[in-house]
N, C-alpha and C positions, 0 to 999 in steps of 0.2 A: 478378516481372520488370518492369522499367520499360517503359512504352510507348515504342516507337521514335519514334512520331509526336511524343510529348510531349518527347522528348529533342531531336529536330530543331527543334521550336519554340522551346525554351528556349535552344539554340545560336544559332540566328538572332537571337532577341530580343536577346541579349547583344551579338551583332555589330553590331546596328543602333543601339546606344546611342551618342549623340554627346556631346561635351563642351560643348555650348551653341551657340546660335545665332550664327552668323558675321555681324558687322557689315557692312552692304552700303552702298556709296556711292550715295546717293539725292540727287541734285542738289547734289553737292559736301558733303553732310552725311552722316556715318556714322550709319546707323539699324539697330537689331536688332529693330524692329517687324515682325512677320510681315504685317501688313496693309499697312504702307508698302512692304515689300519686293515683296509680290505686286503692288502698283499700279505699282511701278517696272518690274517684269519685263513687265507687261502693256503699259505705255506703250512700252517699248524695242522689243518684237516688233511692236507695231501700227505704230511708227514705220517699222521695217524693211519692212513690207508696202506702205507708200505710196511711190510713185515721187517722187523729189526733182527740183525745177525746175532745179537746178544741172547736173544730168546729163541733163535731159530733151532729146531730139532729135525735134522735131516732124515732121521729114521722114520718119524711120524710123517713128514712130508711125502717120502716114497710110499709109505703105506697108504696114504690118502690118494695119491695118484693111482695106485693099484686098484683101490676101491671104485674111484671114478671110472677107470677103464673098464672094470668088471661090469658096473652098472650100465654104462653106455652100450656094451656089447650085448647085455641081456635085453636092453630095451630095443635094440636094432633087430635082433635075430629071433627073439622069442615073443615079440609083442603081438597081440591080437590085431584085427583089423581096425584102423582108426575110424572112429564115428565122428563125421564132421559136425561142426557147430551149426545149429540152425539159426535162421534169422530170429526166430522167437527168442532163443537163447541169448543172441546177441543184444536184442532189444531189452530184455529183462536185466541183463547185466549193466546196460547203460543206465537203466532207471534207478538202479541202486547206488549210483555215484552221488556224493554229498554236494549240495549246492554251497555257494559262498565260501569256497576254498581258493587257496592260492593257485595262481596259474602255474603251469610248468615252464621249463626253459624255453619253450617255443611259444608262449603267451597263450596257450590253450587251457580252458577250464571245463568243468563238467557242464556248465551252461552252454557252451559252444557246441558240445557234442550232442546234448539233449535237444536243442532247438534246430539242429540241423536236419532232423527228421529221418524218414525211412531211408532216403537214398544213401545216406552216410552209414546207416546200420548195415545195408546190403554190401557196401564196399568193405567195411571192417570185418564183417563176417567172412567174406571171401579172403580177406588178407589173413585173418587168424587161422583159417583152415589151411592156407598155403604154408604157414609157419609150422602147423602140426605135421603136414605132409613132408616138409623138408627137414624138420627137427632143428631149425636154425633160428635163434632169437635175434631180432634186429638189435643193432647197437644202441639205437635212440630209446629202447626199452630199459636199458641198463645204466643210463645216466640221469643226472638230475642236478639241481643247484641247492647248495646248502646255506641256510640261514642261521646264524648264531643266536641262541636264546640263553640268556644269563640265567645261571644257576643261583637261586636265592640263598644268601647267606655267604656267598664266595667273594673274594676280592674282585671288584668291578674293573680294576686295571689289568688284569691278568687274562691273557687269551684263552687259557685252559679253563677259566671259570665259566665259559659258555659251552653249552651243549649244541651240537650240530644238528639241525632238523633238516632232512632232505626232502625236496618235493620232486617226485618222480614224474616220469611221462604219463600222461592221462590215458594214452593208448595202452601202455604197459599195465596200467591199473585195470583196465576193462578186460584185458587177456587174463590177467591173474584171477579175476572175479569168475571168469568162464571156467578156469581150471579148477577153482575152489569148488564150485558146484559139482563137477565131475569127481573130484576127490572125496567130497562129502558122501556121494553115493557109494564110493568104494569103502569108505569107513564103517558101512553098515555090517560089513563082514569082520570087522575088528573085534578081538576078544574083549570081553567084559572086564578082563584081569589086566588090560593095559591102561596105565594111569599116566605115563609120560606123553607129551605132545598130543594131548586129547583134550578137546573142548569141555569145559565145565569140571574138570577134575585136575588132580596134580599128584606127582610122586609122594607127597606128604600124606595122602590118604593110604597109599600103599604102605608107607613106613608105619602108619598107625595100625594097619591090619597085622602087619609082621610083628610089631610089638605086643599086640594083644594076644596073638597065637603063642608067642614065645612066653608070655606071662601065664596063659592058660596051661601049657605043657609043664611049666615049672610047678604051678600049683597042684596039678593032677599027678606029677612025678612020672610023666611019659616023655619018650624022646622027641626032640624038635629038630627036624631036618629041614634045611633051607638051602635051596640050589640057586647059584648065580651064574651069569654069564657075561664074559668080557666081549663086547660087540666087536671091538677091534681085532681080537684073536680069532673071533668067529669068522670075519670076513676073510682074514688071511688063510683060515683053514679051508674055507670054501674055494678061494682062488687056487690053492694048492691041489685040491682034489680035482678041480676041472682041468688044471695044467697037466696033470698025470693021465 
């Protein structure tokens, strides 16, 4: 009897056979060289990550730096005592990792972490607690490698026709999962009237409620009062008050 695993492998191997390398537009010249194509993709995504001067707003940039400075100071001087992650939390976060996913830039996948067992859970939990204590995120958590994925219906020879999918550090993913659980607990105190940046809802629902309220007030011929707040100006006002 034929081995099912072997049959599956041969079937997929046949499906992955392509008809040749597609020529890519590299600097106005078509090239089928894998080395030149990789360099073209690297340059394209690196260029995307760099802010362009023609759209640069110095005023907004300075305001953003002020907000970041303010948030950092509040986090340092007004935070409550840090509650360390427990080994149970670390183990649960690792269990939620999805199997059969691409390895990160260091060749590590979810399976490596899961099968390593409790000794690694202990080490990682200590590492994550040290990160909380120092408030310093390791550089390896911030990097990854990009794989171009073709956008359906676009010109296959153009670099910009591909969407960059980033595979991040597996350790960074675990740390984010731990933080997400903590943040979810904090969200229990969130107002039921907040629709933005909230799971299972969206600003579209808030817009519907506002339109229905406006229609109701119009039909009943009563005043309709709507208050709005510009978050950027709110931050700057708070900063001014604290500075004074």
